[in-house]
C-alpha positions in Angstrom: 85.7 114.8 74.4 84.4 112.6 71.7 82.2 115.4 70.4 85.1 117.8 70.0 87.0 115.2 67.9 83.8 114.7 65.7 83.4 118.5 65.3 87.1 118.8 64.3 86.6 116.1 61.6 83.4 117.8 60.4 84.9 121.3 60.2 88.5 120.6 58.9 89.8 118.7 55.9 93.2 118.1 57.4 94.6 117.2 60.8 93.4 115.0 63.6 92.5 116.1 67.2 92.7 113.7 70.1 92.3 114.3 73.8 91.1 113.3 77.2 89.7 114.9 80.3 90.5 113.7 83.8 89.3 115.5 86.9 90.4 119.1 86.5 92.8 118.6 83.7 92.5 118.1 79.9 95.1 117.3 77.3 94.8 117.7 73.5 97.0 116.7 70.7 96.6 118.2 67.2 98.4 116.2 64.4 99.1 117.0 60.8 97.6 120.5 60.6 98.8 124.0 59.6 98.1 125.2 63.2 101.1 123.2 64.3 103.6 124.8 61.9 104.4 128.2 63.5 104.7 129.4 67.0 101.9 132.0 66.5 99.6 129.3 65.1 100.3 127.0 68.1 99.8 129.8 70.6 96.5 130.8 68.9 94.9 127.4 68.9 96.1 126.6 72.4 94.4 129.8 73.6 91.2 128.9 71.8 91.2 125.6 73.7 91.9 127.4 77.0 89.1 129.9 76.3 86.6 127.2 75.4 87.3 125.3 78.6 86.9 128.6 80.6 83.3 128.9 79.3 82.3 125.6 80.9 80.3 126.1 84.1 82.4 125.3 87.2 85.9 126.0 85.7 87.9 128.9 87.0 91.4 130.1 86.4 92.1 127.9 83.4 95.8 127.6 82.7 97.3 126.4 79.4 100.7 125.1 78.4 101.6 123.8 75.0 104.6 122.3 73.2 105.5 120.8 69.9 106.2 117.1 70.2 109.0 115.3 68.5 106.4 113.8 66.1 105.3 117.3 65.1 102.0 117.3 67.1 100.8 120.2 69.1 100.3 119.0 72.7 98.2 121.3 74.9 97.7 120.8 78.6 94.9 122.6 80.5 94.1 122.7 84.2 91.6 124.7 86.2 90.3 125.3 89.7 
């Protein structure tokens, strides 16, 4: 998880990505970025996270849900078999 946050900072000039993985679930929050401003952008970035997790060995049937928090952050929840 730490590596993904470092990569975000390296590749993006705005926004902050936080997250955690526990068992067969992961949660991410994206703050202060254009990807949080429209429904299509939120759906797109959430799908990118889902797809990335699906490429990890041992993950199957990765399911994604996302929502915009009251603070304007994109909250993405992932779970898998």
